[in-house]
C-alpha positions as CSV (number, residue, x, y, z in Angstrom):
1,X,216.2,259.2,-245.0
2,X,218.4,259.4,-242.0
3,X,218.2,261.5,-238.9
4,X,219.0,265.1,-239.7
5,X,218.2,264.8,-243.4
6,X,216.4,267.7,-245.0
7,X,212.7,267.1,-245.3
8,X,212.5,264.8,-242.4
9,X,210.6,267.4,-240.3
10,X,207.7,267.1,-242.8
11,X,207.0,263.5,-241.6
12,X,205.7,262.4,-238.2
13,X,208.7,260.1,-237.7
14,X,211.9,258.7,-239.4
15,X,210.1,255.4,-239.9
16,X,207.2,257.1,-241.7
17,X,209.7,259.1,-243.9
18,X,211.7,255.9,-244.8
19,X,208.6,254.1,-245.9
20,X,206.7,257.1,-247.3
21,X,207.1,256.6,-251.0
22,X,208.3,259.2,-253.5
23,X,209.8,256.6,-255.9
24,X,210.4,258.0,-259.4
25,X,208.8,255.8,-262.0
26,X,209.2,257.7,-265.3
27,X,212.4,259.0,-266.9
28,X,213.2,262.6,-266.3
29,X,215.1,265.1,-268.6
30,X,218.8,266.0,-268.6
31,X,220.1,269.5,-269.2
32,X,223.8,269.2,-270.4
33,X,224.3,273.0,-270.0
34,X,223.5,273.0,-266.2
35,X,224.5,269.3,-265.6
36,X,221.1,268.9,-264.0
37,X,218.9,265.8,-264.2
38,X,215.3,266.8,-263.5
39,X,212.7,264.2,-262.7
40,X,209.4,263.8,-260.9
41,X,208.6,261.7,-257.8
42,X,205.7,259.6,-256.8
43,X,203.0,259.9,-254.2
44,X,203.3,259.4,-250.5
45,X,202.1,256.3,-248.7
46,X,199.7,255.5,-247.1
47,X,198.1,257.4,-250.0
48,X,194.7,258.1,-248.8
49,X,194.6,257.7,-245.0
50,X,196.1,259.1,-241.9
51,X,199.5,258.0,-240.6
52,X,201.9,260.5,-242.1
53,X,201.0,263.6,-240.2
54,X,199.9,266.9,-241.7
55,X,203.3,268.0,-243.1
56,X,204.2,268.3,-246.8
57,X,205.8,264.8,-246.8
58,X,208.9,265.7,-248.7
59,X,210.1,264.8,-251.3
60,X,206.9,263.2,-252.6
61,X,205.0,264.6,-255.6
62,X,207.9,266.9,-256.5
63,X,210.1,268.0,-259.4
64,X,213.7,267.3,-258.2
65,X,216.9,268.6,-259.9
66,X,220.1,266.6,-259.2
67,X,223.6,267.7,-260.2
68,X,224.9,264.6,-262.1
69,X,228.6,265.5,-261.2
70,X,228.1,265.7,-257.5
71,X,224.9,263.7,-256.9
72,X,223.6,266.5,-254.8
73,X,220.0,267.9,-255.0
74,X,220.2,271.4,-256.6
75,X,216.5,272.2,-255.9
76,X,213.0,270.7,-255.5
77,X,209.5,272.0,-256.1
78,X,206.5,270.1,-254.7
79,X,203.4,270.2,-257.0
80,X,201.1,268.4,-254.5
81,X,202.1,269.2,-250.9
82,X,200.6,266.5,-248.6
83,X,199.0,264.7,-251.5
84,X,195.8,262.7,-250.5
85,X,194.7,261.3,-253.9
86,X,197.7,259.5,-255.5
87,X,198.5,262.5,-257.7
88,X,202.2,261.9,-258.1
89,X,204.4,264.2,-260.1
90,X,206.0,261.6,-262.3
91,X,205.0,263.3,-265.5
92,X,207.8,264.0,-268.0
93,X,209.3,267.5,-267.5
94,X,209.9,269.6,-270.6
95,X,213.0,271.8,-270.9
96,X,213.0,275.0,-273.0
97,X,214.4,278.5,-273.1
98,X,212.2,281.6,-273.4
99,X,212.3,285.3,-272.8
100,X,210.5,286.6,-269.7
101,X,210.6,290.4,-269.1
102,X,213.2,290.7,-271.8
103,X,215.6,288.2,-270.3
104,X,216.3,284.8,-271.8
105,X,215.7,282.1,-269.1
106,X,216.2,278.4,-268.9
107,X,212.8,276.9,-267.9
108,X,211.1,273.6,-267.2
109,X,207.4,272.9,-267.3
110,X,205.2,270.1,-266.2
111,X,201.5,269.5,-266.4
112,X,200.8,267.6,-263.2
113,X,198.4,264.8,-262.6
114,X,196.5,267.0,-260.1
115,X,195.1,269.4,-262.7
116,X,197.8,272.1,-262.3
117,X,200.4,273.4,-264.6
118,X,203.8,274.7,-263.5
119,X,206.8,276.5,-265.0
120,X,210.0,276.9,-263.1
121,X,213.4,278.3,-263.6
122,X,215.3,275.1,-264.2
123,X,218.6,276.5,-262.8
124,X,217.2,277.7,-259.5
125,X,213.8,276.0,-259.1
126,X,212.2,279.5,-258.8
127,X,208.5,279.4,-259.7
128,X,207.5,281.3,-262.9
129,X,203.9,280.2,-263.4
130,X,201.3,278.2,-261.6
131,X,197.8,277.7,-263.2
132,X,194.9,275.3,-263.1
133,X,194.5,273.6,-266.4
134,X,191.9,271.0,-265.5
135,X,188.5,272.6,-266.2
136,X,186.8,271.2,-263.1
137,X,189.8,270.7,-260.7
138,X,188.3,271.4,-257.3
139,X,190.6,270.2,-254.5
140,X,192.5,273.5,-254.0
141,X,191.8,276.4,-251.5
142,X,194.4,278.7,-253.0
143,X,198.1,279.0,-253.6
144,X,201.0,279.6,-251.2
145,X,203.8,282.1,-251.7
146,X,205.7,279.6,-253.7
147,X,202.8,279.2,-256.1
148,X,202.1,275.7,-254.8
149,X,198.4,274.7,-254.6
150,X,197.1,274.4,-251.0
151,X,194.8,271.4,-250.6
152,X,191.3,271.7,-249.2
153,X,191.0,269.0,-246.5
154,X,187.3,268.8,-247.2
155,X,188.2,267.0,-250.5
156,X,190.3,264.3,-248.7
157,X,188.7,260.8,-248.8
158,X,186.0,260.7,-246.1
159,X,183.7,258.1,-244.6
160,X,180.7,259.9,-246.2
161,X,182.4,260.4,-249.5
162,X,184.1,263.5,-251.1
163,X,183.4,264.5,-254.7
164,X,186.8,265.4,-256.3
165,X,188.1,266.3,-259.7
166,X,190.4,264.9,-261.1
167,X,190.1,261.2,-260.1
168,X,193.1,259.3,-258.9
169,X,194.1,258.7,-262.5
170,X,194.6,262.4,-262.9
171,X,194.0,265.1,-265.4
172,X,197.0,263.5,-267.2
173,X,198.9,260.4,-266.1
174,X,202.2,259.1,-267.5
175,X,201.7,260.1,-271.2
176,X,204.4,262.5,-272.3
177,X,203.6,266.1,-273.3
178,X,205.4,268.1,-276.0
179,X,206.6,271.7,-276.5
180,X,207.0,273.4,-279.9
181,X,209.5,276.3,-279.9
182,X,208.0,277.7,-283.1
183,X,204.5,278.1,-281.6
184,X,205.7,278.6,-278.1
185,X,203.0,276.2,-276.9
186,X,203.0,273.2,-274.6
187,X,200.7,270.3,-275.6
188,X,199.1,267.9,-273.2
189,X,196.1,265.6,-273.0
190,X,193.6,267.0,-270.5
191,X,191.0,264.6,-268.9
192,X,188.2,266.0,-266.7
193,X,186.2,263.7,-264.6
194,X,184.8,263.3,-261.1
195,X,185.1,260.6,-258.5
196,X,183.7,260.1,-255.0
197,X,186.5,259.1,-252.6
198,X,185.3,257.0,-249.7
199,X,187.5,256.4,-246.7
200,X,187.1,252.7,-245.8
201,X,190.0,252.1,-243.3
202,X,191.3,254.8,-241.0
203,X,194.0,252.6,-239.5
204,X,197.2,253.1,-241.5
205,X,198.4,249.7,-240.4
206,X,195.7,248.1,-242.6
207,X,195.8,250.6,-245.4
208,X,199.3,251.0,-246.5
209,X,200.1,251.7,-250.2
210,X,197.0,252.6,-252.1
211,X,194.6,250.9,-249.6
212,X,192.0,252.2,-247.3
213,X,189.7,253.9,-249.8
214,X,187.0,253.2,-252.4
215,X,186.8,255.4,-255.5
216,X,183.6,255.6,-257.5
217,X,183.7,257.4,-260.9
218,X,180.6,259.7,-261.1
219,X,181.1,262.1,-264.0
220,X,182.9,263.0,-267.1
221,X,183.8,266.6,-268.0
222,X,185.3,265.9,-271.4
223,X,188.8,265.3,-272.6
224,X,190.9,267.6,-274.8
225,X,194.1,268.2,-276.6
226,X,195.1,271.3,-274.7
227,X,197.7,273.9,-275.7
228,X,199.2,275.9,-272.9
229,X,201.3,279.1,-273.0
230,X,204.0,277.9,-270.6
231,X,205.4,281.3,-269.6
232,X,202.1,282.2,-268.1
233,X,200.3,278.9,-267.7
234,X,197.3,280.2,-269.6
235,X,195.4,277.9,-271.9
236,X,195.7,279.0,-275.6
237,X,193.1,276.6,-276.9
238,X,191.4,273.2,-276.4
239,X,190.4,270.7,-279.0
240,X,187.9,268.2,-277.7
241,X,188.5,264.5,-278.1
242,X,185.7,262.0,-278.7
243,X,183.8,261.6,-275.5
244,X,183.7,258.3,-273.6
245,X,183.0,257.7,-270.0
246,X,186.1,258.7,-268.0
247,X,187.5,260.7,-270.9
248,X,188.8,259.9,-274.4
249,X,192.2,260.6,-275.9
250,X,195.2,260.7,-273.7
251,X,198.0,259.6,-275.9
252,X,201.5,261.0,-275.6
253,X,202.3,264.0,-277.8
254,X,204.7,264.5,-280.8
255,X,205.1,268.0,-282.2
256,X,207.1,268.8,-285.3
257,X,208.9,271.7,-287.0
258,X,206.4,271.3,-289.8
259,X,203.7,272.8,-287.5
260,X,201.9,269.6,-286.5
261,X,200.9,267.8,-283.3
262,X,200.4,264.0,-283.5
263,X,198.5,262.0,-280.9
264,X,195.8,259.5,-280.3
265,X,192.2,260.9,-280.0
266,X,190.7,258.1,-277.9
267,X,188.4,257.1,-280.7
268,X,190.9,254.7,-282.3
269,X,192.6,257.3,-284.5
270,X,196.1,258.6,-284.9
271,X,195.5,262.3,-285.7
272,X,197.7,265.2,-287.0
273,X,196.6,268.5,-285.7
274,X,197.6,272.0,-286.7
275,X,200.1,273.0,-283.9
276,X,199.0,276.7,-284.0
277,X,195.2,276.3,-283.9
278,X,194.4,272.7,-283.0
279,X,192.6,272.0,-286.3
280,X,192.6,268.3,-287.2
281,X,194.3,267.8,-290.6
282,X,194.8,264.1,-291.1
283,X,193.9,260.8,-289.4
284,X,194.3,257.1,-289.7
285,X,192.1,254.6,-287.8
286,X,194.7,252.2,-286.4
287,X,193.4,251.7,-282.8
288,X,194.1,253.2,-279.4
289,X,197.4,255.1,-279.5
290,X,198.7,255.8,-276.0
291,X,202.5,256.2,-276.3
292,X,203.7,259.3,-278.2
293,X,204.2,258.7,-281.9
294,X,207.8,259.2,-283.1
295,X,209.3,260.6,-286.3
296,X,212.7,260.0,-287.9
297,X,214.6,260.5,-291.2
298,X,216.0,257.5,-293.2
299,X,217.4,257.6,-296.7
300,X,215.9,261.0,-297.4
301,X,212.4,260.0,-296.3
302,X,210.6,261.2,-293.1
303,X,208.7,258.5,-291.3
304,X,206.1,258.5,-288.6
305,X,205.6,255.5,-286.3
306,X,203.0,254.7,-283.7
307,X,202.5,251.6,-281.5
308,X,199.0,250.1,-280.9
309,X,198.8,247.0,-278.8
310,X,201.4,244.5,-280.3
311,X,201.5,246.3,-283.7
312,X,203.8,249.0,-284.9
313,X,202.5,251.2,-287.7
314,X,204.8,253.2,-290.0
315,X,203.8,256.1,-292.3
316,X,205.9,258.0,-294.8
317,X,205.5,261.8,-294.9
318,X,205.4,263.3,-298.4
């Protein structure tokens, strides 16, 4: 940032803003109709300690739309104002069109690491839906007029320890979600766990980056393949993954026109679920699938591929 730039007033100083983070670290999504490239930004730094004031710390933990022809920011929407738990908004945004109140609108949705789900008008950035999707997410006091969650300072890292859900790893992390226009559902892995966040260094000079805190995992609330109705943010259904400490499942999602959702279940299986109801229909025990499976057509045959460790598995769909 430079003096006079928008968002600078949300930091205590120009130096804090220039070194305050917000780097994008996942690809976004491009909309050729609007010429907008929409991507998420990372967390502020120092992540857990004082030193960046009490402002929103723009443009961290935000969805940002940039016009590719001008390079100018068209809009932004912050999913975690003044984040204090490393809950960046780097998750892959999903673009889709849907009717709301009888009008066809261009929308974008994201299930954020902080346990909240958001749908916005992707042309204007206007909020359409904000809903908690993490079952035990507990760091929010309410929502502001923009539909943004308002953090509860009592859940910030503290010397005595603060019990928070989700942990720093998030309700979801980098694993891509998927949207099926036939079912109208948004599919994402949902992890529910608790951590105690201890503040170990209150001096920002010694706690830059992710330093200055100790996180102790203290509980697991289960992990799910979760289907969300993106126009409202309401959960349509959950299908529980095998339970392991810290949560099972968590692979990226692939959904198909054949009415399926493919993902890893955290138990070493690649699973095909019914996209409408979440019923498991098929599985193959190939190991821990984290990236989303992919499908393609070649010589009249449809293939499904999934990577596990250093091995790529290919299946033919009949």
